[in-house]
PDB file as gemmi writes it, atoms N, CA and C in Angstrom:
CRYST1    1.000    1.000    1.000  90.00  90.00  90.00 P 1                      
ATOM      1  N   MET A   1     110.434 117.202 185.769  1.00  0.00           N  
ATOM      2  CA  MET A   1     111.358 116.603 184.819  1.00  0.00           C  
ATOM      3  C   MET A   1     110.938 117.035 183.410  1.00  0.00           C  
ATOM      4  N   ASP A   2     111.857 117.557 182.652  1.00  0.00           N  
ATOM      5  CA  ASP A   2     111.527 118.010 181.314  1.00  0.00           C  
ATOM      6  C   ASP A   2     111.558 116.846 180.322  1.00  0.00           C  
ATOM      7  N   ARG A   3     111.172 117.143 179.113  1.00  0.00           N  
ATOM      8  CA  ARG A   3     111.030 116.113 178.082  1.00  0.00           C  
ATOM      9  C   ARG A   3     112.350 115.400 177.793  1.00  0.00           C  
ATOM     10  N   ALA A   4     113.422 116.148 177.687  1.00  0.00           N  
ATOM     11  CA  ALA A   4     114.730 115.545 177.390  1.00  0.00           C  
ATOM     12  C   ALA A   4     115.161 114.599 178.511  1.00  0.00           C  
ATOM     13  N   ALA A   5     114.912 114.994 179.737  1.00  0.00           N  
ATOM     14  CA  ALA A   5     115.278 114.138 180.870  1.00  0.00           C  
ATOM     15  C   ALA A   5     114.428 112.872 180.890  1.00  0.00           C  
ATOM     16  N   ARG A   6     113.139 113.000 180.567  1.00  0.00           N  
ATOM     17  CA  ARG A   6     112.277 111.814 180.514  1.00  0.00           C  
ATOM     18  C   ARG A   6     112.748 110.842 179.428  1.00  0.00           C  
ATOM     19  N   LEU A   7     113.136 111.382 178.258  1.00  0.00           N  
ATOM     20  CA  LEU A   7     113.621 110.525 177.175  1.00  0.00           C  
ATOM     21  C   LEU A   7     114.941 109.861 177.540  1.00  0.00           C  
ATOM     22  N   ASP A   8     115.851 110.612 178.168  1.00  0.00           N  
ATOM     23  CA  ASP A   8     117.119 110.019 178.606  1.00  0.00           C  
ATOM     24  C   ASP A   8     116.881 108.901 179.609  1.00  0.00           C  
ATOM     25  N   ASN A   9     115.992 109.134 180.551  1.00  0.00           N  
ATOM     26  CA  ASN A   9     115.664 108.128 181.555  1.00  0.00           C  
ATOM     27  C   ASN A   9     115.051 106.897 180.896  1.00  0.00           C  
ATOM     28  N   LEU A  10     114.190 107.115 179.921  1.00  0.00           N  
ATOM     29  CA  LEU A  10     113.544 105.997 179.228  1.00  0.00           C  
ATOM     30  C   LEU A  10     114.570 105.172 178.459  1.00  0.00           C  
ATOM     31  N   HIS A  11     115.479 105.831 177.755  1.00  0.00           N  
ATOM     32  CA  HIS A  11     116.485 105.101 176.971  1.00  0.00           C  
ATOM     33  C   HIS A  11     117.505 104.402 177.872  1.00  0.00           C  
ATOM     34  N   CYS A  12     117.741 104.925 179.058  1.00  0.00           N  
ATOM     35  CA  CYS A  12     118.645 104.258 179.998  1.00  0.00           C  
ATOM     36  C   CYS A  12     117.993 103.040 180.644  1.00  0.00           C  
ATOM     37  N   THR A  13     116.681 103.039 180.717  1.00  0.00           N  
ATOM     38  CA  THR A  13     115.956 101.937 181.352  1.00  0.00           C  
ATOM     39  C   THR A  13     115.946 100.686 180.482  1.00  0.00           C  
ATOM     40  N   TYR A  14     115.891 100.853 179.174  1.00  0.00           N  
ATOM     41  CA  TYR A  14     115.770  99.723 178.254  1.00  0.00           C  
ATOM     42  C   TYR A  14     117.036  99.568 177.430  1.00  0.00           C  
ATOM     43  N   ASP A  15     117.466  98.305 177.238  1.00  0.00           N  
ATOM     44  CA  ASP A  15     118.625  98.035 176.387  1.00  0.00           C  
ATOM     45  C   ASP A  15     118.249  98.102 174.912  1.00  0.00           C  
ATOM     46  N   SER A  16     117.064  97.646 174.600  1.00  0.00           N  
ATOM     47  CA  SER A  16     116.559  97.699 173.233  1.00  0.00           C  
ATOM     48  C   SER A  16     115.681  98.951 173.099  1.00  0.00           C  
ATOM     49  N   PRO A  17     115.106  99.171 171.939  1.00  0.00           N  
ATOM     50  CA  PRO A  17     114.209 100.332 171.822  1.00  0.00           C  
ATOM     51  C   PRO A  17     113.076 100.245 172.847  1.00  0.00           C  
ATOM     52  N   PRO A  18     112.706 101.355 173.456  1.00  0.00           N  
ATOM     53  CA  PRO A  18     111.661 101.319 174.486  1.00  0.00           C  
ATOM     54  C   PRO A  18     110.302 100.942 173.895  1.00  0.00           C  
ATOM     55  N   PRO A  19     109.435 100.342 174.687  1.00  0.00           N  
ATOM     56  CA  PRO A  19     108.096  99.996 174.192  1.00  0.00           C  
ATOM     57  C   PRO A  19     107.334 101.253 173.751  1.00  0.00           C  
ATOM     58  N   LYS A  20     106.507 101.096 172.735  1.00  0.00           N  
ATOM     59  CA  LYS A  20     105.807 102.243 172.158  1.00  0.00           C  
ATOM     60  C   LYS A  20     104.918 102.988 173.150  1.00  0.00           C  
ATOM     61  N   PRO A  21     104.160 102.304 174.020  1.00  0.00           N  
ATOM     62  CA  PRO A  21     103.330 103.079 174.960  1.00  0.00           C  
ATOM     63  C   PRO A  21     104.149 103.966 175.900  1.00  0.00           C  
ATOM     64  N   GLU A  22     105.280 103.445 176.386  1.00  0.00           N  
ATOM     65  CA  GLU A  22     106.124 104.243 177.266  1.00  0.00           C  
ATOM     66  C   GLU A  22     106.774 105.410 176.518  1.00  0.00           C  
ATOM     67  N   LEU A  23     107.191 105.162 175.278  1.00  0.00           N  
ATOM     68  CA  LEU A  23     107.797 106.218 174.476  1.00  0.00           C  
ATOM     69  C   LEU A  23     106.778 107.315 174.180  1.00  0.00           C  
ATOM     70  N   ARG A  24     105.561 106.917 173.828  1.00  0.00           N  
ATOM     71  CA  ARG A  24     104.503 107.896 173.550  1.00  0.00           C  
ATOM     72  C   ARG A  24     104.211 108.737 174.783  1.00  0.00           C  
ATOM     73  N   ALA A  25     104.116 108.081 175.937  1.00  0.00           N  
ATOM     74  CA  ALA A  25     103.843 108.809 177.182  1.00  0.00           C  
ATOM     75  C   ALA A  25     104.988 109.763 177.520  1.00  0.00           C  
ATOM     76  N   ALA A  26     106.220 109.343 177.273  1.00  0.00           N  
ATOM     77  CA  ALA A  26     107.362 110.213 177.563  1.00  0.00           C  
ATOM     78  C   ALA A  26     107.396 111.418 176.628  1.00  0.00           C  
ATOM     79  N   LEU A  27     107.091 111.202 175.365  1.00  0.00           N  
ATOM     80  CA  LEU A  27     107.123 112.298 174.401  1.00  0.00           C  
ATOM     81  C   LEU A  27     105.991 113.300 174.623  1.00  0.00           C  
ATOM     82  N   LEU A  28     104.845 112.807 175.085  1.00  0.00           N  
ATOM     83  CA  LEU A  28     103.677 113.682 175.216  1.00  0.00           C  
ATOM     84  C   LEU A  28     103.476 114.234 176.613  1.00  0.00           C  
ATOM     85  N   GLY A  29     104.340 113.894 177.543  1.00  0.00           N  
ATOM     86  CA  GLY A  29     104.250 114.492 178.866  1.00  0.00           C  
ATOM     87  C   GLY A  29     103.489 113.684 179.887  1.00  0.00           C  
ATOM     88  N   GLY A  30     103.477 112.390 179.752  1.00  0.00           N  
ATOM     89  CA  GLY A  30     102.821 111.538 180.739  1.00  0.00           C  
ATOM     90  C   GLY A  30     101.652 110.777 180.152  1.00  0.00           C  
ATOM     91  N   PRO A  31     101.242 109.693 180.814  1.00  0.00           N  
ATOM     92  CA  PRO A  31     100.163 108.869 180.267  1.00  0.00           C  
ATOM     93  C   PRO A  31      98.808 109.576 180.242  1.00  0.00           C  
ATOM     94  N   GLY A  32      98.552 110.448 181.201  1.00  0.00           N  
ATOM     95  CA  GLY A  32      97.276 111.169 181.215  1.00  0.00           C  
ATOM     96  C   GLY A  32      97.126 112.084 180.018  1.00  0.00           C  
ATOM     97  N   ARG A  33      98.175 112.812 179.724  1.00  0.00           N  
ATOM     98  CA  ARG A  33      98.142 113.728 178.574  1.00  0.00           C  
ATOM     99  C   ARG A  33      98.119 112.944 177.261  1.00  0.00           C  
ATOM    100  N   ALA A  34      98.847 111.833 177.206  1.00  0.00           N  
ATOM    101  CA  ALA A  34      98.853 111.005 175.993  1.00  0.00           C  
ATOM    102  C   ALA A  34      97.462 110.451 175.716  1.00  0.00           C  
ATOM    103  N   ASN A  35      96.773 110.001 176.751  1.00  0.00           N  
ATOM    104  CA  ASN A  35      95.419 109.474 176.561  1.00  0.00           C  
ATOM    105  C   ASN A  35      94.440 110.573 176.177  1.00  0.00           C  
ATOM    106  N   ALA A  36      94.611 111.767 176.717  1.00  0.00           N  
ATOM    107  CA  ALA A  36      93.739 112.884 176.358  1.00  0.00           C  
ATOM    108  C   ALA A  36      93.907 113.259 174.887  1.00  0.00           C  
ATOM    109  N   ILE A  37      95.139 113.254 174.408  1.00  0.00           N  
ATOM    110  CA  ILE A  37      95.402 113.560 173.000  1.00  0.00           C  
ATOM    111  C   ILE A  37      94.817 112.471 172.107  1.00  0.00           C  
ATOM    112  N   LYS A  38      94.942 111.226 172.535  1.00  0.00           N  
ATOM    113  CA  LYS A  38      94.392 110.108 171.773  1.00  0.00           C  
ATOM    114  C   LYS A  38      92.871 110.213 171.680  1.00  0.00           C  
ATOM    115  N   ARG A  39      92.213 110.545 172.799  1.00  0.00           N  
ATOM    116  CA  ARG A  39      90.754 110.699 172.793  1.00  0.00           C  
ATOM    117  C   ARG A  39      90.325 111.861 171.901  1.00  0.00           C  
ATOM    118  N   ALA A  40      91.094 112.931 171.890  1.00  0.00           N  
ATOM    119  CA  ALA A  40      90.750 114.092 171.072  1.00  0.00           C  
ATOM    120  C   ALA A  40      90.930 113.819 169.579  1.00  0.00           C  
ATOM    121  N   ALA A  41      91.874 112.973 169.214  1.00  0.00           N  
ATOM    122  CA  ALA A  41      92.152 112.694 167.804  1.00  0.00           C  
ATOM    123  C   ALA A  41      91.201 111.656 167.211  1.00  0.00           C  
ATOM    124  N   ARG A  42      90.566 110.863 168.047  1.00  0.00           N  
ATOM    125  CA  ARG A  42      89.730 109.759 167.559  1.00  0.00           C  
ATOM    126  C   ARG A  42      88.551 110.215 166.697  1.00  0.00           C  
ATOM    127  N   PRO A  43      87.766 111.243 167.075  1.00  0.00           N  
ATOM    128  CA  PRO A  43      86.662 111.658 166.205  1.00  0.00           C  
ATOM    129  C   PRO A  43      87.140 112.154 164.848  1.00  0.00           C  
ATOM    130  N   HIS A  44      88.258 112.863 164.829  1.00  0.00           N  
ATOM    131  CA  HIS A  44      88.790 113.364 163.558  1.00  0.00           C  
ATOM    132  C   HIS A  44      89.222 112.206 162.657  1.00  0.00           C  
ATOM    133  N   LEU A  45      89.838 111.194 163.231  1.00  0.00           N  
ATOM    134  CA  LEU A  45      90.266 110.041 162.443  1.00  0.00           C  
ATOM    135  C   LEU A  45      89.064 109.340 161.814  1.00  0.00           C  
ATOM    136  N   HIS A  46      88.032 109.077 162.614  1.00  0.00           N  
ATOM    137  CA  HIS A  46      86.845 108.408 162.075  1.00  0.00           C  
ATOM    138  C   HIS A  46      86.152 109.267 161.024  1.00  0.00           C  
ATOM    139  N   ALA A  47      86.084 110.577 161.238  1.00  0.00           N  
ATOM    140  CA  ALA A  47      85.449 111.457 160.252  1.00  0.00           C  
ATOM    141  C   ALA A  47      86.227 111.453 158.940  1.00  0.00           C  
ATOM    142  N   THR A  48      87.549 111.457 159.028  1.00  0.00           N  
ATOM    143  CA  THR A  48      88.377 111.421 157.823  1.00  0.00           C  
ATOM    144  C   THR A  48      88.203 110.106 157.068  1.00  0.00           C  
ATOM    145  N   LEU A  49      88.205 108.996 157.792  1.00  0.00           N  
ATOM    146  CA  LEU A  49      88.033 107.690 157.139  1.00  0.00           C  
ATOM    147  C   LEU A  49      86.631 107.538 156.556  1.00  0.00           C  
ATOM    148  N   ALA A  50      85.614 108.096 157.210  1.00  0.00           N  
ATOM    149  CA  ALA A  50      84.253 108.064 156.669  1.00  0.00           C  
ATOM    150  C   ALA A  50      84.176 108.886 155.381  1.00  0.00           C  
ATOM    151  N   ALA A  51      84.837 110.033 155.347  1.00  0.00           N  
ATOM    152  CA  ALA A  51      84.843 110.856 154.136  1.00  0.00           C  
ATOM    153  C   ALA A  51      85.528 110.128 152.981  1.00  0.00           C  
ATOM    154  N   GLU A  52      86.618 109.442 153.270  1.00  0.00           N  
ATOM    155  CA  GLU A  52      87.294 108.666 152.223  1.00  0.00           C  
ATOM    156  C   GLU A  52      86.405 107.540 151.716  1.00  0.00           C  
ATOM    157  N   ALA A  53      85.671 106.888 152.610  1.00  0.00           N  
ATOM    158  CA  ALA A  53      84.765 105.811 152.195  1.00  0.00           C  
ATOM    159  C   ALA A  53      83.630 106.363 151.345  1.00  0.00           C  
ATOM    160  N   ARG A  54      83.084 107.529 151.714  1.00  0.00           N  
ATOM    161  CA  ARG A  54      82.021 108.147 150.905  1.00  0.00           C  
ATOM    162  C   ARG A  54      82.514 108.459 149.500  1.00  0.00           C  
ATOM    163  N   LEU A  55      83.713 108.979 149.398  1.00  0.00           N  
ATOM    164  CA  LEU A  55      84.282 109.291 148.090  1.00  0.00           C  
ATOM    165  C   LEU A  55      84.496 108.019 147.267  1.00  0.00           C  
ATOM    166  N   ALA A  56      85.001 106.973 147.908  1.00  0.00           N  
ATOM    167  CA  ALA A  56      85.225 105.708 147.195  1.00  0.00           C  
ATOM    168  C   ALA A  56      83.907 105.097 146.735  1.00  0.00           C  
ATOM    169  N   ILE A  57      82.856 105.208 147.554  1.00  0.00           N  
ATOM    170  CA  ILE A  57      81.540 104.692 147.159  1.00  0.00           C  
ATOM    171  C   ILE A  57      81.018 105.459 145.954  1.00  0.00           C  
ATOM    172  N   ALA A  58      81.159 106.775 145.962  1.00  0.00           N  
ATOM    173  CA  ALA A  58      80.678 107.580 144.833  1.00  0.00           C  
ATOM    174  C   ALA A  58      81.416 107.225 143.549  1.00  0.00           C  
ATOM    175  N   ARG A  59      82.725 107.037 143.662  1.00  0.00           N  
ATOM    176  CA  ARG A  59      83.499 106.665 142.467  1.00  0.00           C  
ATOM    177  C   ARG A  59      83.110 105.288 141.956  1.00  0.00           C  
ATOM    178  N   ARG A  60      82.926 104.358 142.887  1.00  0.00           N  
ATOM    179  CA  ARG A  60      82.577 102.994 142.483  1.00  0.00           C  
ATOM    180  C   ARG A  60      81.195 102.951 141.847  1.00  0.00           C  
ATOM    181  N   ARG A  61      80.231 103.660 142.448  1.00  0.00           N  
ATOM    182  CA  ARG A  61      78.876 103.674 141.887  1.00  0.00           C  
ATOM    183  C   ARG A  61      78.863 104.341 140.518  1.00  0.00           C  
ATOM    184  N   GLY A  62      79.711 105.327 140.314  1.00  0.00           N  
ATOM    185  CA  GLY A  62      79.787 105.976 139.005  1.00  0.00           C  
ATOM    186  C   GLY A  62      80.354 105.067 137.931  1.00  0.00           C  
ATOM    187  N   ALA A  63      81.170 104.119 138.335  1.00  0.00           N  
ATOM    188  CA  ALA A  63      81.797 103.213 137.372  1.00  0.00           C  
ATOM    189  C   ALA A  63      80.925 102.003 137.058  1.00  0.00           C  
ATOM    190  N   LEU A  64      79.887 101.751 137.870  1.00  0.00           N  
ATOM    191  CA  LEU A  64      79.043 100.572 137.679  1.00  0.00           C  
ATOM    192  C   LEU A  64      77.687 100.965 137.129  1.00  0.00           C  
ATOM    193  N   SER A  65      77.029  99.984 136.515  1.00  0.00           N  
ATOM    194  CA  SER A  65      75.652 100.209 136.088  1.00  0.00           C  
ATOM    195  C   SER A  65      74.721  99.990 137.281  1.00  0.00           C  
ATOM    196  N   ALA A  66      73.472 100.386 137.138  1.00  0.00           N  
ATOM    197  CA  ALA A  66      72.509 100.258 138.234  1.00  0.00           C  
ATOM    198  C   ALA A  66      72.276  98.797 138.600  1.00  0.00           C  
ATOM    199  N   VAL A  67      72.341  97.919 137.645  1.00  0.00           N  
ATOM    200  CA  VAL A  67      72.096  96.494 137.897  1.00  0.00           C  
ATOM    201  C   VAL A  67      73.269  95.870 138.670  1.00  0.00           C  
ATOM    202  N   THR A  68      74.477  96.215 138.308  1.00  0.00           N  
ATOM    203  CA  THR A  68      75.634  95.599 138.958  1.00  0.00           C  
ATOM    204  C   THR A  68      75.928  96.189 140.334  1.00  0.00           C  
ATOM    205  N   CYS A  69      75.377  97.360 140.635  1.00  0.00           N  
ATOM    206  CA  CYS A  69      75.587  97.950 141.971  1.00  0.00           C  
ATOM    207  C   CYS A  69      75.028  97.056 143.069  1.00  0.00           C  
ATOM    208  N   ARG A  70      73.913  96.380 142.793  1.00  0.00           N  
ATOM    209  CA  ARG A  70      73.267  95.548 143.807  1.00  0.00           C  
ATOM    210  C   ARG A  70      74.119  94.342 144.206  1.00  0.00           C  
ATOM    211  N   THR A  71      74.894  93.826 143.297  1.00  0.00           N  
ATOM    212  CA  THR A  71      75.645  92.596 143.562  1.00  0.00           C  
ATOM    213  C   THR A  71      77.148  92.817 143.706  1.00  0.00           C  
ATOM    214  N   ASP A  72      77.593  94.045 143.660  1.00  0.00           N  
ATOM    215  CA  ASP A  72      79.022  94.331 143.724  1.00  0.00           C  
ATOM    216  C   ASP A  72      79.539  94.148 145.158  1.00  0.00           C  
ATOM    217  N   ALA A  73      80.458  93.222 145.344  1.00  0.00           N  
ATOM    218  CA  ALA A  73      80.992  92.919 146.677  1.00  0.00           C  
ATOM    219  C   ALA A  73      81.842  94.067 147.210  1.00  0.00           C  
ATOM    220  N   TRP A  74      82.587  94.718 146.348  1.00  0.00           N  
ATOM    221  CA  TRP A  74      83.448  95.809 146.775  1.00  0.00           C  
ATOM    222  C   TRP A  74      82.604  96.984 147.286  1.00  0.00           C  
ATOM    223  N   LEU A  75      81.523  97.278 146.581  1.00  0.00           N  
ATOM    224  CA  LEU A  75      80.644  98.357 146.995  1.00  0.00           C  
ATOM    225  C   LEU A  75      79.989  98.033 148.343  1.00  0.00           C  
ATOM    226  N   ALA A  76      79.613  96.791 148.549  1.00  0.00           N  
ATOM    227  CA  ALA A  76      79.036  96.387 149.834  1.00  0.00           C  
ATOM    228  C   ALA A  76      80.061  96.537 150.960  1.00  0.00           C  
ATOM    229  N   ARG A  77      81.282  96.187 150.667  1.00  0.00           N  
ATOM    230  CA  ARG A  77      82.346  96.325 151.669  1.00  0.00           C  
ATOM    231  C   ARG A  77      82.614  97.787 152.006  1.00  0.00           C  
ATOM    232  N   LEU A  78      82.608  98.639 150.989  1.00  0.00           N  
ATOM    233  CA  LEU A  78      82.783 100.072 151.224  1.00  0.00           C  
ATOM    234  C   LEU A  78      81.634 100.641 152.056  1.00  0.00           C  
ATOM    235  N   ALA A  79      80.418 100.177 151.801  1.00  0.00           N  
ATOM    236  CA  ALA A  79      79.271 100.647 152.581  1.00  0.00           C  
ATOM    237  C   ALA A  79      79.396 100.211 154.039  1.00  0.00           C  
ATOM    238  N   ALA A  80      79.887  99.005 154.276  1.00  0.00           N  
ATOM    239  CA  ALA A  80      80.103  98.537 155.651  1.00  0.00           C  
ATOM    240  C   ALA A  80      81.193  99.349 156.340  1.00  0.00           C  
ATOM    241  N   THR A  81      82.236  99.698 155.601  1.00  0.00           N  
ATOM    242  CA  THR A  81      83.306 100.527 156.151  1.00  0.00           C  
ATOM    243  C   THR A  81      82.782 101.915 156.508  1.00  0.00           C  
ATOM    244  N   LEU A  82      81.961 102.477 155.639  1.00  0.00           N  
ATOM    245  CA  LEU A  82      81.376 103.781 155.912  1.00  0.00           C  
ATOM    246  C   LEU A  82      80.504 103.738 157.165  1.00  0.00           C  
ATOM    247  N   ALA A  83      79.685 102.704 157.297  1.00  0.00           N  
ATOM    248  CA  ALA A  83      78.827 102.569 158.481  1.00  0.00           C  
ATOM    249  C   ALA A  83      79.671 102.446 159.754  1.00  0.00           C  
ATOM    250  N   HIS A  84      80.747 101.677 159.679  1.00  0.00           N  
ATOM    251  CA  HIS A  84      81.619 101.491 160.836  1.00  0.00           C  
ATOM    252  C   HIS A  84      82.228 102.818 161.290  1.00  0.00           C  
ATOM    253  N   HIS A  85      82.750 103.587 160.347  1.00  0.00           N  
ATOM    254  CA  HIS A  85      83.426 104.828 160.717  1.00  0.00           C  
ATOM    255  C   HIS A  85      82.437 105.916 161.116  1.00  0.00           C  
ATOM    256  N   ARG A  86      81.252 105.921 160.545  1.00  0.00           N  
ATOM    257  CA  ARG A  86      80.228 106.867 161.006  1.00  0.00           C  
ATOM    258  C   ARG A  86      79.853 106.567 162.451  1.00  0.00           C  
ATOM    259  N   GLU A  87      79.653 105.293 162.750  1.00  0.00           N  
ATOM    260  CA  GLU A  87      79.317 104.911 164.124  1.00  0.00           C  
ATOM    261  C   GLU A  87      80.463 105.253 165.078  1.00  0.00           C  
ATOM    262  N   GLY A  88      81.690 104.987 164.651  1.00  0.00           N  
ATOM    263  CA  GLY A  88      82.841 105.314 165.481  1.00  0.00           C  
ATOM    264  C   GLY A  88      82.953 106.801 165.758  1.00  0.00           C  
ATOM    265  N   ALA A  89      82.656 107.629 164.764  1.00  0.00           N  
ATOM    266  CA  ALA A  89      82.707 109.077 164.963  1.00  0.00           C  
ATOM    267  C   ALA A  89      81.634 109.536 165.935  1.00  0.00           C  
ATOM    268  N   VAL A  90      80.442 108.975 165.823  1.00  0.00           N  
ATOM    269  CA  VAL A  90      79.353 109.353 166.724  1.00  0.00           C  
ATOM    270  C   VAL A  90      79.672 108.933 168.155  1.00  0.00           C  
ATOM    271  N   VAL A  91      80.171 107.719 168.340  1.00  0.00           N  
ATOM    272  CA  VAL A  91      80.526 107.239 169.681  1.00  0.00           C  
ATOM    273  C   VAL A  91      81.644 108.097 170.272  1.00  0.00           C  
ATOM    274  N   ALA A  92      82.646 108.417 169.471  1.00  0.00           N  
ATOM    275  CA  ALA A  92      83.758 109.226 169.964  1.00  0.00           C  
ATOM    276  C   ALA A  92      83.294 110.626 170.362  1.00  0.00           C  
ATOM    277  N   LEU A  93      82.395 111.206 169.583  1.00  0.00           N  
ATOM    278  CA  LEU A  93      81.883 112.534 169.938  1.00  0.00           C  
ATOM    279  C   LEU A  93      81.019 112.470 171.192  1.00  0.00           C  
ATOM    280  N   ASP A  94      80.234 111.398 171.334  1.00  0.00           N  
ATOM    281  CA  ASP A  94      79.431 111.238 172.545  1.00  0.00           C  
ATOM    282  C   ASP A  94      80.323 111.114 173.775  1.00  0.00           C  
ATOM    283  N   GLN A  95      81.412 110.333 173.657  1.00  0.00           N  
ATOM    284  CA  GLN A  95      82.337 110.193 174.767  1.00  0.00           C  
ATOM    285  C   GLN A  95      83.027 111.512 175.083  1.00  0.00           C  
ATOM    286  N   ARG A  96      83.387 112.234 174.045  1.00  0.00           N  
ATOM    287  CA  ARG A  96      84.053 113.521 174.233  1.00  0.00           C  
ATOM    288  C   ARG A  96      83.117 114.513 174.936  1.00  0.00           C  
ATOM    289  N   ASN A  97      81.842 114.508 174.539  1.00  0.00           N  
ATOM    290  CA  ASN A  97      80.877 115.394 175.188  1.00  0.00           C  
ATOM    291  C   ASN A  97      80.634 114.963 176.640  1.00  0.00           C  
ATOM    292  N   ALA A  98      80.681 113.665 176.903  1.00  0.00           N  
ATOM    293  CA  ALA A  98      80.483 113.183 178.274  1.00  0.00           C  
ATOM    294  C   ALA A  98      81.649 113.610 179.164  1.00  0.00           C  
ATOM    295  N   TYR A  99      82.871 113.601 178.621  1.00  0.00           N  
ATOM    296  CA  TYR A  99      84.036 114.027 179.402  1.00  0.00           C  
ATOM    297  C   TYR A  99      83.999 115.522 179.698  1.00  0.00           C  
ATOM    298  N   SER A 100      83.412 116.292 178.785  1.00  0.00           N  
ATOM    299  CA  SER A 100      83.437 117.744 178.962  1.00  0.00           C  
ATOM    300  C   SER A 100      82.378 118.243 179.944  1.00  0.00           C  
ATOM    301  N   GLN A 101      81.412 117.415 180.277  1.00  0.00           N  
ATOM    302  CA  GLN A 101      80.347 117.858 181.188  1.00  0.00           C  
ATOM    303  C   GLN A 101      80.715 117.654 182.627  1.00  0.00           C  
TER     304      GLN A 101                                                      
END                                                                             
């Protein structure tokens, strides 16, 4: 069944807009392929968000004095965000390497 036929079948099945997971699976060629694409995109997403957090931390630290950096709540939150996305990128790469072996 080609992509157009899968989409027609999906739209005929539901009276309202189809649920997002089913639509994603139909557009990407099945749930297995959709999950593979999702797993492949996850490390890139975390790396991009970590890079944005690093840039925001550098800008914030440049705008503050050395004394106020220690107590700045926004800077602490950015550091926590950076740690979260770094960990997420490492876990995603570890999972990706485990799947490839």
